[in-house]
C-alpha positions as CSV (number, residue, x, y, z in Angstrom):
1,M,4.5,-29.5,16.8
2,G,3.1,-27.5,13.7
3,Q,5.3,-23.9,12.9
4,A,4.7,-20.9,13.7
5,R,2.8,-19.4,10.1
6,K,4.6,-15.8,9.6
7,I,2.2,-12.7,9.4
8,S,3.1,-10.7,6.9
9,Q,2.5,-7.0,7.3
10,A,1.1,-4.6,5.1
11,M,0.7,-0.7,5.4
12,V,-2.6,1.3,4.1
13,I,-2.1,5.2,3.5
14,G,-4.7,7.7,2.8
15,A,-6.2,10.9,4.7
16,R,-9.7,9.7,4.4
17,E,-10.4,7.4,8.0
18,E,-13.3,6.0,6.2
19,A,-11.3,4.7,3.2
20,R,-8.4,3.6,5.6
21,Q,-10.3,1.6,7.2
22,I,-12.4,-0.4,4.6
23,A,-9.2,-0.8,3.1
24,S,-7.5,-2.4,6.1
25,T,-10.3,-4.3,6.7
26,L,-10.2,-6.0,3.4
27,I,-6.6,-6.1,3.2
28,E,-6.6,-8.2,6.5
29,E,-8.9,-10.6,5.1
30,S,-6.1,-11.8,2.9
31,G,-4.0,-12.4,5.9
32,F,-2.1,-9.2,6.5
33,H,-1.5,-7.5,9.7
34,V,-2.6,-3.4,9.0
35,I,-0.5,-0.8,10.5
36,E,-2.3,3.2,9.0
37,A,-1.1,6.1,8.1
38,D,-3.2,9.5,7.5
39,G,-0.2,10.9,4.6
40,L,3.2,10.2,3.8
41,T,5.1,12.1,6.3
42,E,3.6,9.3,9.1
43,A,3.7,6.6,6.4
44,D,7.9,7.5,6.3
45,D,8.3,7.5,10.1
46,L,5.8,3.8,10.4
47,L,8.0,2.7,7.4
48,T,11.1,3.6,8.7
49,R,10.6,1.3,12.2
50,H,8.3,-1.6,10.6
51,G,9.7,-1.3,6.7
52,R,11.7,-4.7,6.5
53,K,8.2,-6.5,8.0
54,I,5.9,-4.9,5.1
55,T,5.3,-6.3,2.0
56,F,2.4,-4.3,0.6
57,V,1.3,-1.1,0.6
58,F,-2.0,0.4,-0.8
59,A,-1.8,4.3,-0.8
60,E,-4.8,6.5,-1.3
61,A,-3.0,9.6,-2.7
62,G,-4.1,12.9,-3.5
63,N,-2.9,14.0,-6.1
64,S,0.0,12.6,-9.1
65,A,3.2,14.5,-7.2
66,E,2.3,12.4,-3.8
67,A,2.5,9.3,-5.5
68,R,5.0,10.0,-7.1
69,A,6.9,11.3,-3.4
70,L,5.8,7.7,-2.3
71,A,6.7,5.6,-5.0
72,A,10.3,7.1,-5.1
73,L,10.3,6.9,-1.2
74,I,9.1,3.1,-1.0
75,S,11.4,2.2,-4.2
76,K,14.9,3.8,-2.6
77,K,14.7,2.6,1.1
78,W,12.2,-0.7,0.7
79,P,12.1,-1.9,-3.1
80,W,10.9,-5.3,-2.1
81,I,7.8,-3.3,-0.9
82,R,4.7,-4.1,-3.5
83,L,3.2,-0.8,-3.2
84,L,-0.4,0.1,-5.0
85,V,-1.7,3.5,-5.7
86,S,-4.9,4.5,-6.3
87,M,-5.2,8.4,-7.4
88,E,-8.3,10.2,-8.9
89,G,-7.6,11.8,-12.5
90,A,-4.7,11.3,-14.7
91,A,-2.9,7.9,-14.7
92,L,0.8,8.0,-13.9
93,D,3.1,6.9,-16.0
94,A,4.8,3.7,-16.0
95,R,8.4,5.3,-15.0
96,D,6.7,7.1,-12.7
97,L,6.2,3.7,-10.0
98,P,8.6,1.3,-9.4
99,S,8.7,-2.1,-10.5
100,G,6.1,-4.1,-9.2
101,A,4.0,-1.7,-8.4
102,S,0.7,-0.7,-10.0
103,Q,-2.2,1.8,-9.7
104,M,-6.4,1.9,-9.9
105,H,-8.7,4.6,-10.2
106,K,-10.9,6.5,-7.5
107,P,-13.6,5.2,-6.6
108,W,-11.5,1.8,-6.4
109,R,-13.8,-1.4,-6.1
110,P,-13.3,-3.9,-2.9
111,L,-13.1,-6.8,-5.4
112,D,-10.3,-5.1,-6.9
113,L,-8.4,-4.0,-3.7
114,L,-8.8,-7.9,-2.0
115,I,-7.2,-9.4,-5.7
116,E,-4.3,-7.1,-5.4
117,A,-3.9,-7.6,-1.9
118,E,-4.0,-12.1,-2.6
119,R,-0.7,-11.3,-5.2
120,A,0.9,-9.4,-3.0
121,M,0.6,-12.2,-0.3
122,H,1.7,-14.8,-2.8
């Protein structure tokens, strides 16, 4: 009898529903089960309930302060989660992101998100 394949979970965080849905669909193509959150408060609640199972978070941050807050939250409570932050404007300093986290600018390209999701899967 074959073994059941473990499904990895990911989270997509962003205020714009259309962007969340597109990102979720792309990340699901990489084999993840995706949970969506519309902001930091909902993400914190969902991570508290499901954080042990989540291995990848893609977040569209509204600004650098929001991105830093999310990075600090994840690195403190769930250090194994690979974080990818997308935002407009100036890039975050590498010191603002936990080890293993990365960033990309808006507008992000679907192929770039797929590549990052594939990296997180392996």
